[in-house]
C-alpha positions in Angstrom: -3.6 0.2 -17.3 -1.1 -2.1 -15.6 -0.4 -2.2 -11.9 3.1 -0.9 -12.5 1.6 2.2 -14.3 -0.8 2.7 -11.4 2.1 2.5 -8.9 4.0 5.1 -10.9 1.0 7.4 -10.6 0.7 6.5 -6.9 4.4 7.4 -6.4 3.7 10.8 -8.1 0.7 11.5 -5.8 2.5 10.4 -2.6 5.5 12.5 -3.4 3.4 15.4 -4.7 -0.1 16.5 -3.8 -0.5 13.9 -1.0 3.0 14.3 0.5 2.3 16.8 3.3 -0.6 14.7 4.6 1.2 11.4 4.1 4.4 12.6 5.8 3.0 14.5 8.7 -0.6 13.3 9.5 0.1 9.6 8.7 3.7 9.6 10.0 5.2 8.6 6.6 8.2 10.7 7.4 9.4 8.0 9.8 9.0 5.1 7.3 11.9 3.4 5.6 11.4 0.2 3.7 9.3 -1.5 1.1 5.5 -1.7 0.7 4.3 -4.5 -1.7 0.9 -4.3 -3.3 -0.7 -7.3 -5.0 -3.8 -6.7 -7.1 -4.9 -10.0 -8.7 -2.1 -11.5 -10.6 0.1 -8.4 -10.6 2.6 -7.4 -7.9 4.6 -4.2 -7.4 6.8 -2.9 -4.6 7.3 0.7 -3.7 10.5 1.6 -1.8 10.4 4.5 0.7 13.1 6.5 2.5 11.7 8.7 5.3 8.3 8.8 3.6 9.5 9.7 0.1 8.8 7.0 -2.5 12.2 6.6 -4.2 11.5 3.5 -6.4 8.8 1.3 -7.9 9.6 -2.2 -9.2 7.4 -5.0 -10.6 7.3 -8.0 -8.4 8.8 -8.6 -5.0 12.3 -7.4 -4.3 15.1 -9.9 -3.8 15.0 -9.1 0.0 11.4 -10.4 0.1 8.3 -8.7 1.4 8.8 -6.1 4.0 5.1 -5.2 4.5 2.2 -5.1 2.1 -1.4 -5.8 1.2 -2.8 -8.2 -1.3 -6.2 -9.0 -2.8 -8.0 -9.9 -5.9 -10.1 -7.5 -8.0 -13.3 -8.2 -6.0 -11.5 -7.6 -2.7 -10.0 -4.3 -3.8 -13.4 -3.2 -5.0 -14.8 -4.0 -1.6 -12.1 -1.9 0.0 -12.7 1.0 -2.3 -16.3 1.2 -1.1 -15.2 2.0 2.5 -11.4 2.6 2.4 -10.9 1.3 5.9 -7.9 -1.0 6.1 -9.0 -2.1 9.6 -12.3 -3.3 8.2 -10.7 -4.7 5.0 -8.2 -6.9 6.9 -10.7 -8.1 9.6 -11.0 -11.9 9.3 -14.7 -11.8 10.1 -15.6 -10.1 6.8 -15.9 -11.6 3.4 -13.8 -10.4 0.4 -11.0 -9.2 2.7 -7.6 -7.9 1.8 -4.7 -9.8 3.3 -1.7 -8.2 5.0 1.8 -9.4 4.2 5.1 -9.2 6.0 5.8 -9.4 9.7 2.8 -8.7 11.9 4.6 -6.4 14.3 6.3 -4.4 11.5 2.9 -4.1 9.7 1.2 -2.9 12.9 3.9 -0.4 13.6 3.4 1.1 10.2 -0.3 0.6 9.8 -1.1 4.3 9.3 1.4 4.6 6.5 0.1 1.5 4.7 -3.5 2.5 5.2 -3.1 5.9 3.6 -1.0 4.5 0.8 -3.7 1.9 -0.1 -6.5 4.5 0.2 -4.7 6.7 -2.4 -4.2 3.6 -4.5 -7.9 2.8 -4.3 -8.6 6.2 -5.7 -6.4 5.5 -8.7 -7.6 1.9 -9.3 
């Protein structure tokens, strides 16, 4: 299954069964913008408006990366074993995921991104 197909499934989960938790517990209801996911050689971007995923596109939008997470297959597998974005982006560990976008913007929306990639890890 391609990353794009996985992102469409992620969109359905975030807007459906995971929506209440994503919106309220992880503060997704305040997020507007793009989250880019890079898995190996594939890149997709999800666009959000107040926590609802309204679009999925392959690649990076023309406006560039807002915030996101990237890694190769091995790094995503490592993340899936613990599902902690804090651990997965700590520079002291091997096989880490890498954050993308502005550091302050990423930090302000950390919970939103963390929950999104946790749900993605379950699909992957």
